[in-house]
N, C-alpha and C positions, 0 to 999 in steps of 0.2 A: 375641319371639313370631312375627314374620313368618318367621324362619328355621325355627322349629319347624313352622309351618304348611306350608312348602314341602316338608318331608320326607314329607308325606302323599301326594304324587304327584310324579312326575318332571315337568320342565318341558314335555316333549312330551305328557304325559297330562293335566296340569291344564288344565281348561277352565272359564272363568268368563265367562258371557255379559256383553257390554258392559264387561268389565274392572272390574266392581264388583258386589258382592253387596249388594242393597238390600232393606231390610225396611221395610214400611209398617205403622204402628200406626193402625188405623182404629177410632175410639172415639167415645164421647159426651163431648165436651169441655166442655159447658156445662149439660147437662140433668140429669135425676134420677139417671142412672147415672154421672155424671162423677166423683163422689167415690170410689166403689169401683173405677172403671176410669180413664178420662180421663188426666190428666197423670201420675198414678201409674203407669199402664201404660207410658206413654212413658218415664218415668224408669227403670222396671224393664228395659225393652228396651235402653236406652242403657247401663245398668249391665252387662248381659250382654255387649254389644259391647265395652265398655271392658275388662272382665275377660278377655275372649277375646284382647284385644290390638289390636283395631281393624283387623286384616287377616286374611284367610284365603286360602290358596293364593297368597300374595303380592299379593293384590288388596285394595283398601279395602272396608270394610263401611260402608254408608250407611244412614241412617234418614230416613223421611218420615212426616209426621203428617197425619191427616185427621179431620174431624168429620162423622159421618153424621147428626147431629141426630135420631137415632132414627127415621129415615125410610128404608124399604127402597129407594126409588128413588134417593135421594141416595147411600146406601151403595153400591148397585150401580154408579152412575155414576162414583163415585170409584174403585172397584175397576177398572172398565174402563179409565179413563184411566191409572191407575197401571200396570196390566199392559201396556197397549198402547203408551203413549208415555213413561212415567216409568221404564221398565225395572225395576219392582219384582219381586223374585223370590219374596217371601213377605209375606203380610198376616197380622197377628195382632190379637188382642183381640176386637173386634166384639160389644159388648153388645146385648142384645135379640134374641130368637130370630128374629123376622121379618126383621130386617136380616141376621143371620147366614146365613139360608137364601138370601136374595137374593144375597149376596156369594158364597155357595157355588156358585150357578148360574153366576156369572161365572168363578170359578176353574176350574170344570169345563170351561166353553166355551173358556177361554184355555189350559187345561192348565198351570196355575200353582198353586203351593202356598198353602194357607190353613190357619192354626191358630187355632181359636177358644178363648177362655177364659171368656167371659161370655155365650156363647150356650148355653142349657141344654137345648133340646128334644132328646129322645132320637131323634127322626126324623133328626137330622143324621147319625148313624152307623147309622141304621136304613134306612128306605126310600129316603132321599136320600144314602146313603153313596157315597163317591168315593175313588179312589186318590190324589187330590190334596188331600184335606181331612182335618183331624184335630180332635178335640175333647179338650182337655188337662186341664181342671180338674174338671168335674162334668157330670152330666146330670140331668134332672128325675127319672128313675127312681132313680138312686143316692141322691139326697137324700131323696126321698119314702120309698123303701123302707128306707134306713138309719135314718131318724128313726122311722118308724112301727113297724118291727119291734122296735127296741130299746126304744122307749117302752112298747109293749104288754108286752114281756117284764118291764119294771120296774113293772107294775101299772096303766099307763094304758090301760085296756081299753075305754073309751067315748069316742067322738070326735064333735065337731061342727066343720065346716069353715067358715072365712071365706075365700072363693076369689075371686081376681081374675077378672073375667068376660071372659077372652080365652084363647086357646089354651094359653098357658104355664100359667096358673092351673088350667085344667081338666085339663091333663096331670098336674100335681102332685097334684090331688085324686084323680084316677082311680087313679094308682099307689099313693098312700098308702092309699086306701080298700081297695083289693084286698089290701094287706099287712096292714092292721088286721084285716080279716075272716079272712084266712088264718091269722093268728097267734092267733085266738080272741077278738078284740075285736068291738065293734059300732060302726057309724056311725049316729048319731042324726039327722043332717040336715046341711044346708049353706045358706049365704046367699052371694050373688055380687055384691058391689059392683063397679061399673065402675072401670076403671083411673083413678087420679088423683082418686078421690072425697075431697073435703075433710072431710066430716063422717061419721064412722064410728059414731056413737052407736047408731043403730037396729040396725045389723048386730052390734055387740058385745053389745047388750042381748039380742038373739035367741040368740046363742051362750051368754051367761051363763044365760039362762032354760032352756036345754036341760038343764042340770045335768050335762053331759058332763064327765068328769074332765079331758079334754084338748081344748083349742080349737086346731085345726090351722089355721095361717096358710099358705094355698096361694097364694103370690104374692110379689113382690119390692117394692123401693122404688118409689114412696113409700107405697103402701097399707100394707105390712107395718108400717112405722114408725108410721103413724097409728093402726093397729089396736092395736098393743101399748101405745102411749101412752094411748089411750082406755080400754083394759082396766085399766091401772093406776089411772086416775082413777076408774073405776067399782068398784074394789076386787075385781076378778076373782081376783087372786092371793091376797089376804087371805081370800077366800071359799072357798079350798081347791082351785079349779081351776088348772090349769097351761096354759100356751100352748106349743105346739110350732111353731116356724117352719120350714117346708119349704125356704125360702131366706131366710137372713139373713146379713149380713156384719158384720165387726167394726166397720166404720164406721157401720152402722145402730145398733149397741149404743152406740157413742160418742155418736151424735147423740141417742139417747134418754136416756142417762145411766143409771147403775145403779139408782137408786131406782125408775125405771119399768120397766127391763128385767130386774131380778133375778128369777131362777127360770126364765127363758125357756130352753127346750130347742131345740137346733138341731144339724144335722150340717154339718161343714165338712171341706174337704180340707186345711186349713192353719191353724195357730195360731202366731203369732209367738213365743210363750213356751213352746212345747212342749219344746224341748231346746236344747242349746248351739248346734247348727247353725242352727236357726230363729232363735234370738236374735242370733247373729252377723250374719247377712244382714239381718235386719229392722232392727237398729240402724243399719246403714249406710243403709238406705232411709229410716229416720226422720230421719237427719241431713239428707237432701235434701228430704223432703216434710213433715216436722214432724207426721207421723202414722204409725201402724203400717200395714203392708200388708194388703190383703185377700187372700183365696185367689186371686182373679183376677190381681192384680198380681204375686204371687209366682210364679204359674204362667206368666206372660209371660216372666219371667227364665228359668225352668227350660226352657221350650220353645225359646227363642232360643238358649240355650247348647247344647242337644241338637242343634238344627238346624245351628249353625255347626260343631260337631264332626263331624256327618254330612257336611257339605260337604267338610271337610278329609279325612275318611276316604274319601269317594267320589272325590276328585280332580276334582270338577265340581260345578256348581250345577244340573245337569240334574234337573228335579223328581222324576221317578220313581226315579232312582238315589239321590237324597238321601233320599227317603222310605223306600226299602228299607234304607238304612243306619241310619235312625232306629229301625227295627223290630228290628235285629239284636241290640242289647244291652239288658239290663235298665236301667231308669231309676231311679236311686237317688241323690237329691241332697237338699238341705235342704227342698225342696218335696215331692217324691214319695218314698214308701216302698213298696217292692215293686212298682214301676211297670213296666209293659210296654205297648208300643204295638201294638195288635192290627191285623190286616189290614183291619178295618172302619173304622179311623181313630180308634178310641176308646183313649185312654191310661188304662188301668185301674190304680188305685193305692189304697192304704188311706185310709179316711176315719175320722172320729171323731165320736161324739156328745158334745156338751158342754152344760154348763148355765151360764148367766150368774150370776156371783157377786153376793152382796149387797154394799152399800157397806162393811159391816163386814168382809167377807171379803177385799176388795181391798186389797192392801198397797202398791201403787205405780201410777203412771199406766199405763193400758192393761192392767192386771191384771184381765181381765174374765171368763175362762173357767175352769171346772173340767172337766177331761177325765174323762168318765164311763166310756167304753168305746171301744176301737179296733174298727173294722169293716173286715174284709178287703175288698179290691177285688172279689174274686170274689163275695162275698156281696152287696155293695152294687150293683155294676153288672150282675151276672148274665151269662149267656152272650150271644154275638152274636145279634142280631136276624135271624131267618130271612129277613126282608124285604130284608136287605142282600145285593146281588149286585154285587161289585166288578168293573167293566168297565174294563180298561186300554186 
């Protein structure tokens, strides 16, 4: 592999800062996002490095791991240290939008690359867009629009939202509500529990009493899991209502179990059992982690591989030259279908609306989703945000 990598540039042209290409996985290693990101994201990055051959342009590829503890100041501090003294060339992962935006500020200031996979805010590639930062897996707009549009088309034309009471949840609700209305549906109301609320009974009862066909879950773990579990206990699904999760991951479904999660609708960028390519990679991941990958973890592998190939093609790890190379080719791998990296830093690719199977429908471990419809990246993500002005 090292010989092949050297063919990408002559010895005189190849330039790798500090004689190593170093990738930092900045994640939540112990908190509520650690199962869908965390060690699984580290494993995915290491798999990409190993599959690439461990070297690029004749130089070793290193990896470093940090825990931001879901605190923007800690995340930004780690990023500054990594870029300034640890010679990190690229930071990946970064769950929780507030942390992702804080790290983005550091990447811009240091003129270093950052690819987020579990930061969802659409402002990342909107008003805060940067030539140094990329959003690889999803944004709030794509998940909300993809789910709301397709569910209304399928007859789910009245909605009530249970929304995490912080910026991420509000963004999901806003985008989904706009699409529900645009597609001919009605929004009957919303309740907004604080993040980490242990008892969701009153919020679920209000949603149930609304008689809305669809209860929209505008938030992520741990609230989404608690809300779905409570809804199952209260017989929401048996009463004819459905729940649509604007952000839910396969690890959330695994935690809930199919008896509680069955019937749940959600949009995802990745499902391990979609086809032979997804199954082949996911089973390798499973052998290491003993669980199937989330879309965030699969996206880490995809982006690290695209990044390393771009370093090889550019003949350097100079950030803007590598980013330009990453945008040159379509991105088509086990994770991304019809992918392209836009100038605003958003990697646009196809999504899918899925429904969680009943226990009777599931035939083997992690056989959790029925794929209802594929959603094109253009439809889900939409055009670039006019608020993005890329300054190099």
